[in-house]
C-alpha positions in Angstrom: 4.5 -19.6 10.8 0.9 -20.7 11.3 -1.0 -18.8 8.6 -4.3 -20.0 9.9 -4.0 -17.5 12.7 -3.2 -14.6 10.4 -6.1 -12.2 9.7 -4.6 -8.7 9.2 -1.6 -8.2 6.9 0.4 -5.0 6.2 1.8 -5.1 2.6 5.0 -2.9 2.3 5.5 -2.0 -1.3 1.8 -2.1 -2.4 1.3 -0.4 -5.8 -1.5 0.5 -8.2 0.3 -1.2 -11.1 -1.6 -4.4 -11.6 1.3 -6.1 -13.3 3.6 -5.7 -10.2 3.7 -8.1 -7.3 2.9 -5.3 -4.9 -0.6 -5.3 -6.5 -0.9 -9.0 -7.4 -0.3 -10.0 -3.8 -2.7 -7.4 -2.5 -5.5 -8.7 -4.8 -4.7 -12.4 -4.1 -4.7 -12.1 -0.3 -7.8 -9.9 -0.3 -9.6 -12.5 -2.4 -8.5 -15.2 0.2 -10.2 -13.2 3.0 -7.3 -11.5 4.6 -7.6 -7.8 5.7 -4.8 -6.0 3.9 -3.3 -2.6 4.9 -1.2 -1.3 1.9 1.9 0.6 3.0 3.1 3.1 0.5 3.9 6.8 0.5 2.8 7.1 -3.2 -0.9 6.4 -3.1 -3.9 7.2 -0.9 -5.9 4.2 -2.1 -5.1 0.9 -4.0 -7.8 -1.4 -5.3 -10.4 0.5 -3.2 -8.3 0.0 0.0 -7.1 3.0 2.0 -3.3 3.0 2.4 -1.0 4.2 5.1 2.1 6.2 4.2 4.5 4.6 6.7 4.7 1.6 9.0 4.6 4.1 11.8 0.9 4.6 11.0 0.1 0.9 11.4 -2.3 -0.2 14.1 -0.9 -2.7 16.6 -3.4 -5.4 15.6 -1.4 -6.2 12.4 -0.6 -10.0 12.5 2.0 -10.0 9.7 4.1 -7.6 7.7 4.9 -8.7 4.1 7.7 -7.0 2.3 7.6 -6.7 -1.5 10.3 -4.0 -1.9 14.0 -4.2 -2.8 16.3 -5.0 0.1 17.8 -1.5 -0.1 14.4 -0.1 1.0 13.5 -3.1 3.1 16.3 -2.7 5.5 15.2 0.8 6.6 11.5 -0.3 6.8 12.6 -3.4 8.7 14.3 -1.2 11.3 11.1 0.9 11.6 8.8 -2.1 12.1 11.0 -3.6 14.7 11.2 -0.3 16.6 7.3 -0.2 16.4 7.3 -3.7 18.1 6.3 -5.9 15.1 7.9 -9.3 15.0 6.1 -11.3 12.4 7.9 -10.5 9.1 7.7 -12.1 5.7 10.0 -11.2 2.8 8.9 -12.1 -0.7 11.5 -13.6 -3.0 14.0 -10.8 -3.9 13.1 -8.7 -0.9 15.6 -10.2 1.6 19.3 -9.7 1.9 22.3 -10.5 4.0 22.1 -7.1 5.6 18.4 -7.7 6.6 19.3 -11.1 7.9 22.2 -9.8 10.1 20.0 -7.1 11.5 17.1 -9.4 12.4 19.5 -11.8 14.0 21.0 -9.0 16.1 17.5 -8.2 17.5 16.4 -11.8 17.9 13.8 -11.9 15.2 13.3 -14.8 12.8 11.6 -13.9 9.6 10.1 -16.0 6.7 12.0 -15.2 3.5 12.3 -16.3 -0.1 8.9 -18.1 0.1 5.9 -16.7 -1.8 3.0 -15.7 0.5 0.5 -16.4 -2.3 1.7 -20.0 -2.6 1.8 -20.6 1.1 -1.7 -19.2 1.7 -3.0 -21.6 -0.9 -2.0 -24.4 1.5 -3.8 -23.2 4.6 
């Protein structure tokens, strides 16, 4: 995936807890100049950024969806994002599973997984 073309990222699993990766990633990518849309049903705003409650609320100009949720949650959200037409998916280490892999293969989508988005964006 060519990260130089990515501008707007939805972060599934964003949180207000600054010790969790759902917040660390949000701050890191924001600092690197990406526009982040936090996706969480729990908060209205994170780090001064307005959230959306569901991937169904995402605008179609999202370039990439990053998952930082357990696979048990990720599989359902994956099905939602695919049904909404999104194809660029990135699963942080620990967020991917065989079930997600099998589902994505069945719909013809190849995702990035088990690679940290923060590390990879340092290389762009």
